[in-house]
N, C-alpha and C positions, 0 to 999 in steps of 0.2 A: 546380663540377661540376653543381650543381642546374640551371644554365642549359642543360645538354646532355641533359636527360632525354628530349627528343623523339627523340633518336637511340639511346636505350638500351632502349626497351620491347621485351619479347619477343613471341612470336607470340600469347600469351594476353592481351596488352594491359596488362602491368605490368612494372615494374622493381624488383628487390630490392637494397637496399644492406645488406651484411652477410648475404648469403644463407646461408652455412654457420654463421656465428657461431663463437665459440670455446668449446670444451668443451660443446657443445650437449647431449651425452648426460648430463651431470652436473646439468643444471638440474632443479628440482623442479616448477615451475609455469610455465605460460604465461599471461601477461596479454595480452589482445587488445583493441586500441582502434581503432575506426573513426574517421576524422577527415574533417570537411568544414567548412572556413571556421570554425575554432575558435580562431583566433589569440589573442583576449583571455584565454582560460583555459588554453591548451594547455601552457604551461610549468609551471603549477601542477599540472596533471594528470600530466605526465611526472615531475616531481620527486617527487610522492607515491609513485610506483612505485620510483624510484631509492632513496628513503629508507625502504623497507620493512625492518622489524626482522628479517625472515627472511634478509636479506642480498641485495642486488641481484644478487650473483654467482650466486644460486640461482634467478634468474628469467629466463625467456626473454620478452622484451617485444616483441610484434609490433604495430607501428603501421601501419595501412593507410590511406593518404590517398586519398580519393575525388575526386581531381583538384580540390583546393581552388584558389580564385582569390585568396585573401588571402595573408598571410605564413606560413600553416601549414606549407607544404612546406619552406620554408627552415628553420623551427624544427626540424622532424623531421630534416631532413638534418644539421643541425649536431649534434643530440644523437646521432644514429647514428654520426657521425664520431668522437665522443668515447667512446661506449660500444659495444663490439663485440657485446654481447648484446641490443642494440636492433636488431631486424630491421625495417628501414624499407621499406615496400612502397608504391610510387607507381603509381596507376592512370592509364592513358592517357585514359580518358573517365569522366565522372561517371556513377554508376549510379542515383542518385536515391533511395537507401535505404541504411541501415546494413547491410542483409541481406548483400549481396555481399561487402563488406569483412570482415564477421565470418566468413562462410563460408570466405573465402580464408584468414583467420587460423587457422581450425580445420584446414584442409588443410595449412598450412605448419608447424603446431606440432610440436614434437619431444618434448614432455614427456607424462607420464601424466595431468596435471591441467590444466584450463583454467578461466579466469575472465575476465569481461568488464568493461571500464571505458570509459564514454563520455568523449568528448574534452573535455567541459566539467565533468566531475565529478572527484572525487579520492578516494583511499583513506585510511582511517585507517592510521597507521604500523604498527599491529599486525594490520591486516586480512588480508593474505595468510597470515601465520603462523597466525592464529586459524582460518581456514578449512582450511588445509592440515593442521594438527595434528588437527583434528576428522575430516577425511577419512581420515587415516592411522590414527587411533584406531579408527574404526568400519568402514572398508572400504566404506562406502556409496557408491553412484555419484553422489550429490548431497548437498551440505551447504549450509546457509545461515546467515548471520549477520545482524546488525542494520544497517539502512540509516537514516541520518539525513538529513532534508531540510533543506537550508540555505536559509533565507529571510531577508529583510532584518530581520525581527523576532526572529530567533533560530533555534533548531533544533527539529525535531519528529521523532518516530519514525515511519517509514513502514512500513505493514504490520506492526503490532505483533504480530499473530498469529504471524508467522514467527519472531520472536526473543524472545517473551515468557518462555520457559523453556528450560532445557537439555533437549533430547530426544536420545535415542540409538536409532537403528535402528527407527523407527516407520513405519507405513504413511502415505504422504502423505494418504490419504483419512480418516485419523483427525483431521486438522486441518481443521475445517469451513470456514475462510476461506482455505485454502491457494491457491485459484485467484483470490483477490481482488487479488493483487499479483503480477504476472508480468513485471516488468521485469528487466533483466540485472543488477541491483544485488545485491551482497553474497552471491553464490552461486558455488560451485565444483563442477565435475562431471568425471567421468572422460572423457577424450577417446575412449577405446575404446567407451564407450556410444554416443557421437555417431556414430562410424564404423560400428559394428556395426548400429545401428538406422537408419542413414542419416538422422539428425536434423539438419536444416539450417534456417536462417532463410528463410522464403518471401520472394519479392520483392514486398513490399507497402510502400506509402508510410507506412502506420501499422499497428500491431498485429502486426508481424512477430515481435516478442519474445513476444507473447502466445501465438501458435501454437507457437513454438519450445519454450517452457517447458511448455506443455501436453503436448507430445510427450515431453519429458524426464521429467516427473512420472509420466505413465501408464506409463512404461517402467522406473520405479524401484520395486521391491517395498518398499524401506525408504529413508528419508532421515534425516538428523540436523540439528539446529539448535542455535545458541548465542546467548546474550544479548550476546556481545561485539560491539562496533561494528566494522564492516568497511568501510563505504562511506558517502560523503557525496554526495547528489544535489543538484546546483546548481540552485536555484530562486530565485536572487537576482534582484532587479528588473532589473539590468543585463544579465542573460543572455537575449539574444534570438536566440541561434544555434540553438536547438532546432528540429529539423524538425517536431516535434509541434506547436509553437506556430504553425507556418505551414500546418497542415493544417486545413481547415474541418470543422465538426461533421458535415456531410453526407458528406464524404470518409471521415471516421473511421467513421461508421455503415456505410458501404458495405463497408469492410474488416472491420468486426465481423460483418457478415452473411456475408462469405466465410469467416471463422473458424467461425461457427456451422455452416455447411454442411460445413466440413471435419471438425468434431468429430462431427457426425451420421453422416457416412459411415463413421466408424470402428466403428460398432455396438458401443460399449462397454457393459458391464453398466449397467443403468438407473440405479442409485444413483450410479455414477461419472459418467455422462453428466449427471445432474441437477446435481451439484456444479459441473461445468465450465460447463454452459450457464447456470446461474443467474447466474454472474458476468457473462456476456455479455448476457443479457436484462435483468437488473435494474440492474446498475451501468453497463454501457456503453450500453445502449439505452433506459434510463428516466432514471436519474440524470443522465448526461452529456448526454442529448438534451433533456430537459425541465426538470430541476431546476437550471437555470442562467439567469443574467441574459440570455445571448444569445437564449434562447427568449422570455423575457418582453418583451424589447425589440424582437423581430423584428416587422416589419410583414407578413411572409409566413408566418404560423404554419401555414397549410395545407400548406406544403412539409414542415414537421416532421411533421405528421399523416400525410402520404403516405409519408414515409420510415419512420415507425413501422409503418404497414400492411405495408410490405415486410418489416420485421422479423418481424411476427406471422405472415406467410405461411410463414416457415420453421418455425413451431411447429405448423402445422395438422395434421401427420401424427404428432405425438407422442402417446404413450399416457397422458400425465399433463398436469395443468394447471400451467403454468410458474409462476404466481404462488404456488402452494403452497409453493415453495421460497424465496421472497423472504425476505431477512433483515430488511427494514425494512417495517413495516406501512404507513408513509406511501407507499412506492412501490406497495404493493398497492392502496391507495386511488386513487392516480393512474391506475394500470393499469385499474381497474374503471370509473372515470369515463370513460376513453377508450373502453372497450368499449361503454359506454352512450351514447357519442357526446355526452356532456355536456361539451363542450369548454370552454365558458365557466366552468363550475364548476371544472373541472380547472385552468384558468389562474388563477382567483381563489384557489384553494387553494394553489397553488405560490407565488403572489405573497404571500399572507398568511404562509405558512411562512417566506419569506425575510425579511419585515419584522418579524415578531413574535419577538423574542429570548426574552422571558420568557413562557412559555406556561402556561395554567391546566390543571389536571388534575382528573379525576373518577375515583372508585373505584366500580366496579359489580361486585357479586358477588365482591369481593375482588381484582378485576383492574384495573389502571391504564389510563387513557386520557388522551390530550390532547383537551381540548374546544375546538372551533373556533366561529367565529361563524355557521357555516352550518347552522343548526337545521333539522331535518326532512329532511336530505339524507344521502347516503351518506358525506359528509365530516364529519358532525357530531361524531363521536367516533372517534378513531384510537388503536388499541392501542399501548402501548409495552411492551417486554419486561419491564422492571423499573422500579420507582419507589421511591426511598428518601426518606423524610420525616423531617426532624430533629424529635426529641422534646425532648431536653434535653442540655445540656452544661455541666459545672461542675467546678471544682477543689475537692477536699475532701481534707484530710489530705495524703498524699504522692502523690495520683493525680488524673488527669483522668478524669471519668466521662462517657461519651457514650452516648446511647440514640437509636436510629433505628427507624422502622417501615418495613418493606419489603413491597411488594406486587408480585405477578407470578407467572407460572407457573414461572419459572426461579429461584425463591427458594432452592431446594435446591442451587443451584450457586454461591451466595455464599461467598466464601473469605476475603477480607482487607479491612482498612481500610488504605489506602495514603497515605503522605505523599510527594509527588514534588516535588523541587526545581524551581521554575519556571525557574531559570537554567540548570540542567543536568538535563535530563529523564531522563538515565541514572542519576541518583542518587535512590534512593527507599528508604523504610523501610516495611515491611509488618507488620501486626499481625493475628493470626487473629480473624475475626469470624464468628459463627454465629447466625443467627436462631432463635428458639424457635418452638413451635407456634402462637403468637399473632402471628407475624410480627415480633416485637420482637427487635432485636439490640442488646445492651449490651456495652460494652467499658470496661475500666479500664486506663489506661496510666500507669505510674509517671512522676512528674515527672522523676525522674532519667534515664529513657529519653528523654523529650522534650528534656531539657537537653543530650543528646549530639548532637542535630542541629545542623548548622552555622547560622550567623547568616544565614538566607536566608528567602525567602517560599516557601511550599509550597502546591501544589494538593492537596486532600484528596478522595479518591474511594473508592468501594467496587469491588473487583475481583471478577468472577464468571466462571465458565466459562473458567478459565485466564488469559485475556487481555482479556476484555471489561470495560468499566468504566461506572459510573454515578455521577453527582454526587449529593450529598446536598442536597435542596431545603429551604429554610426559607421556605415560603410563608406569607403572611398569611391566606390562606383556602384551603380545600380542600373540594370537594364530594364527599360520600359518599352514593351513591344520590340521594335527594331532599332532603337536608339540606345546608346550607352552613355550615361551621365557619369562623369569622372571628376572627382576633386583630387587635387594633387598639390604638392609643395614645390614652389619654384626654387631656383638656384639661390635666390636671395632670402629663402625661408618664408616667403609669402604664400598666401593661399591662392591657388589657381583653379580654374574650372574649364572643362571642355566637353563638347558633345560630339560623339562619333557614331558611325553606323555600326551596329552590332555584327 
């Protein structure tokens, strides 16, 4: 029957297999998946929905094929033939973006709750249940869980701010980084909200999900989040099907400029606007435009500078300085070098930052800085939010005793010492850590507690401000004001220490 699709399209340009479905009114959640040439991963994606612990009978699965030219259509057709609650939608013409397929899925959905799944990703088997249970518990229009990024080297947590803790019915604007991760992963929302507020994905080649979820969040007085894993984003080396990977950085920046203009015309309260635009200016238009190898390797860097001038033109009528809201002082330094038209220094700084993995630090007036080779320039010293320096660590009696010194303005937000399993980043063990007035934080952990941990390798870090983290440095030297403190190994392999002028 798949061969006869050309004769089956309706006036709107699509054909639906299993249009009515069976017992559609009894479904709890709609999963919407746009598909375009996703054959290598599509079966795994579909099976992850079928195998949901909430029961596939409780799911309406809408798969919208954007006129694929590989074997995706046949795969979708075969699954829809087997499962009547798979609503397979085949488009007559390719739309060029996931936006139209997702929007069609919203229109066709029959349940109260919708969630999205890209055709090369997959769901955790408890994912739909975790989000649905949270939504029913709170009644919030929007709930979010944990997204794991699957890479060839293992798994990483995506947007940890979103799933660091269990939150119930909080304002989205109380989560500082909430707009830093706006993909469709691990989130569920009320379909009524989308219909009542006319929230749809814009037809953009890139950043359509960014604009969509900005609209969702600004229309939600409260949201809830969970630490439970819901979604796996496929970033494996062999995954080349992503439209994002085929979009140039200039095209991406153009769409980000469109989203900036879209947000500005909403005339939101200033603090809300600042939070949203900061993500677009700092992350999308500085980090992604400049702090990347494609910029350093480019022989036409002036094109990048011209594009960023277009970005800055959108900020010319704002009543605040955009860099005041940047999360990363490094980005602020790059931005200021650009404004000074010191382009070569800017390039040199970015290149140095990429190449130098172990950076030296300096403490000035109790505040930590990265010190760079660019003496006497704007880039000489760059602030860091917090710096933790190892002081001592030893076993004594039945406990391990660790002492660190912490520098930075956000020292009052330090909360925990965390041991995180390197093989399973969702497994971690946290111990309360509180610095004293002299910036010293000491902790004693019973050996019996450490012995309970599995036989694995652990990353050790300090968590602060709910979900942010810093590693504990063990430098051989540290500069404090104008003195250099240096630990070294003697010829007899003993520990030595000396102080010199910096």
